[in-house]
C-alpha positions, 0 to 999 in steps of 0.5 A: 227367331226370326226377324223383319226389317223397318228399316235400315236404320234399326237394328232387325227387328224380332217379329216377337215383342215386348209390351212395357204397358205393366211394368210400372210396378215391378222391381228391378231386378223383375225388370232386369229379369223380364228384358234378358230373359226377353233377349236369350230368346231373341225377343230384341223389341221393346215397345211403349207408350208415354201414358204407358203407367202415367209414364213409370213404365219407360221410367223403370226401363230407362234406370235398365238402360241406364245401368244396362248402357251397352245393351243399347244397340241390341234393343229396338224402341219404340213408343207412343203419344198421342192421348191426352185426358180426355182428347187426342193431340198430335199437335206438333209442339204436343208432339214434339215435348212427349219425345223428349219426354220420353226419351228422358224417361227412358234415359237414351238420345235417339226411339228407333222408332215413335209412334202416333196413338190411336188419331186426332180427328182435329189432326193438322196433317202440315205440322205432323210433318213438320213434328217428324222432320224436325224429330229425324232430323234432330237424331231423335227418332230413326222411324216413324207408324201409328196405331189404330187408323185406317187406311184413308187415315193411313194415307192423309197423313201419309199425304204429306210426310216426306217419312214413310209411314213403316208401320201400322200397331192394331188389335188382332187374335183368334178372338179378335178377327177383323183386321182381316174379316173384310175380306175374308167375306167380300162380296158377301152379303153377311155383318162379317163382310162390311169393310169398316177399316177401308181395308186396312190390312191389305192397304198395308201389305201393297204399301209394305208396312209392318203390322203390330198385333196388340193383345194377340191373346186377348179378347174383346177389349182387355177382358182377357185371355182366351187361352184356357177360357171356358168362353172358347172351348172349341177353341182352347181344345184345337189350341192342345191338340197343336199344341201336342203336335208340336211340342209346343204350349197354347201360347205358341200356335195363338201367336204362330197363327197371327205371324202365318199371315203372309205379309211383314207382321209383328206380335206385341205380346204385354205378358212379364212372366219371362217363363210365358215369354219362353212358351211365346217366342217358339210361336215364330218357329213354327208354321203353321199349316193352311188348314190349320190356320182356318180350322183356328179360323172356324173354331174361334166362332168365325164361318165361311162364306 
């Protein structure tokens, strides 16, 4: 397993992380198996959000933490706030309230990382700065980032912050390649060349911001996995061929494709299946060739100009 450095206050983070959105209905025994399997594979990063199962995912994870207090320092725990019922809220009071509730549910004194979850059009950046300063000074949060925001939104928020934005969590997979399409199709009169996100990928590279890829095995917006799907026959054919070559499962190839990007990037996987976690973890050990990477990009339905 390869690791990334967020800052000097947080342990090195595995480049594959476990997304905890779906653990809200699991038993304590299942959660123990999930977490210990991940740790045994070298995965120490766990991603939460206050909306996952209405907070139940954090509660159940917190029960595990309470029973395994001696392992807290091994884990890098991230959570997100800002999504409310029917609207987004980046106000100072709501951020502070949300973090206090997150910590209570997780039964921990601090978050390694806090992300603001989806952009709030009515945000007052000065309030975000005040909230982050309080959380930092009180030792409740050690690093900060954003989720699903574009380059200029990152620039706007960063303009008032005393802390650096270190992470942006974005949807990215072989079947959801918008993050890189406009760069590949620069100066080309095709729809793929339209830079709808204002060069977010390049902005993150320039500013050493880690991109976290969510839904790395999915297509559409939570429509399902492309692995084994009859909607992606050519893609699966190539994935399976490369899986045979590298002696891994298909999941590892799909993750290796993401991790091949030459920057700080993590794949946040939402599986709760321990065997699949073991398969996915092997993707960190594979470095696809340029020929293989571009072949996968093309057979996923993309054309090169």
